[in-house]
C-alpha positions as CSV (number, residue, x, y, z in Angstrom):
1,M,0.0,0.0,0.0
2,K,1.4,3.4,-0.9
3,A,2.1,5.7,2.0
4,R,-0.2,8.4,0.6
5,D,-3.1,5.9,0.2
6,K,-2.5,4.5,3.7
7,E,-2.6,8.1,5.1
8,K,-5.9,8.8,3.2
9,I,-7.4,5.5,4.4
10,Q,-6.4,6.2,8.0
11,N,-7.8,9.7,7.9
12,R,-11.1,8.5,6.5
13,L,-11.3,5.7,9.2
14,R,-10.7,8.3,11.9
15,R,-13.5,10.4,10.5
16,I,-15.8,7.4,10.4
17,E,-14.8,6.6,14.0
18,G,-15.9,10.1,15.0
19,Q,-19.1,9.8,13.1
20,V,-19.9,6.5,14.9
21,R,-19.3,8.1,18.3
22,G,-21.6,11.0,17.2
23,V,-24.3,8.5,16.3
24,Q,-23.9,6.8,19.7
25,R,-24.3,10.1,21.4
26,M,-27.4,10.9,19.3
27,V,-29.0,7.6,20.3
28,E,-28.1,8.2,23.9
29,E,-29.7,11.7,23.7
30,E,-32.7,10.2,21.8
31,A,-32.2,12.4,18.8
32,Y,-34.8,12.4,16.0
33,C,-34.7,9.0,14.2
34,V,-34.4,10.6,10.8
35,D,-31.3,12.5,11.9
36,V,-29.7,9.3,13.2
37,L,-30.5,7.6,9.9
38,T,-29.0,10.5,7.9
39,Q,-25.8,10.1,9.9
40,L,-25.7,6.4,9.5
41,G,-26.0,6.9,5.7
42,S,-23.0,9.1,5.9
43,I,-21.1,6.4,7.7
44,V,-22.0,3.8,5.1
45,S,-20.9,6.2,2.3
46,A,-17.6,6.9,4.0
47,S,-17.0,3.2,4.5
48,E,-17.7,2.5,0.9
49,K,-15.1,5.1,-0.1
50,V,-12.5,3.4,2.1
51,A,-13.3,0.1,0.4
52,L,-12.9,1.7,-3.0
53,L,-9.6,3.1,-2.1
54,L,-8.5,-0.4,-0.9
55,L,-9.8,-2.1,-4.1
56,K,-8.0,0.5,-6.2
57,D,-4.7,0.0,-4.3
58,H,-5.0,-3.8,-4.5
59,T,-5.7,-3.6,-8.2
60,E,-2.8,-1.2,-8.9
61,H,-0.2,-3.1,-6.9
62,C,-1.0,-6.7,-6.3
63,V,-3.0,-7.5,-9.4
64,R,-0.9,-5.4,-11.8
65,G,2.3,-6.8,-10.3
66,A,1.1,-10.4,-10.8
67,I,0.1,-9.7,-14.4
68,E,3.4,-8.0,-15.1
69,D,5.4,-10.8,-13.5
70,G,3.3,-13.4,-15.3
71,E,3.0,-15.4,-12.1
72,G,-0.2,-15.9,-10.2
73,A,-2.2,-13.5,-12.4
74,D,-5.2,-15.8,-12.6
75,E,-5.3,-16.3,-8.8
76,K,-5.0,-12.5,-8.2
77,M,-7.8,-11.8,-10.7
78,E,-10.0,-14.4,-8.9
79,E,-9.1,-12.9,-5.6
80,L,-10.0,-9.4,-6.8
81,M,-13.4,-10.6,-8.2
82,G,-14.1,-12.3,-4.9
83,A,-13.4,-9.1,-3.1
84,I,-15.6,-7.1,-5.4
85,E,-18.4,-9.6,-5.0
86,R,-18.2,-9.5,-1.2
87,F,-18.1,-5.7,-1.3
88,L,-21.1,-5.5,-3.5
89,R,-22.8,-8.4,-1.6
90,V,-23.6,-10.2,-4.8
């Protein structure tokens, strides 16, 4: 994983962590349900962005490297497709 990507991912995860704490506080304070749902939607969206960054990084490094080396390319492609299927819940 590139250092820049790692930093982006860690920053996004920290923001998600803060959002989750905020939702916990909202539930504790019995905030309006629609407001809580809105915040949960933001958490889901932020999590999906992290997953896309990870998929991109994996494709650019692991999969590309296997294809360029000519070794294990089929396995890496299958692994990538499995990860995408799990991410999309297909």
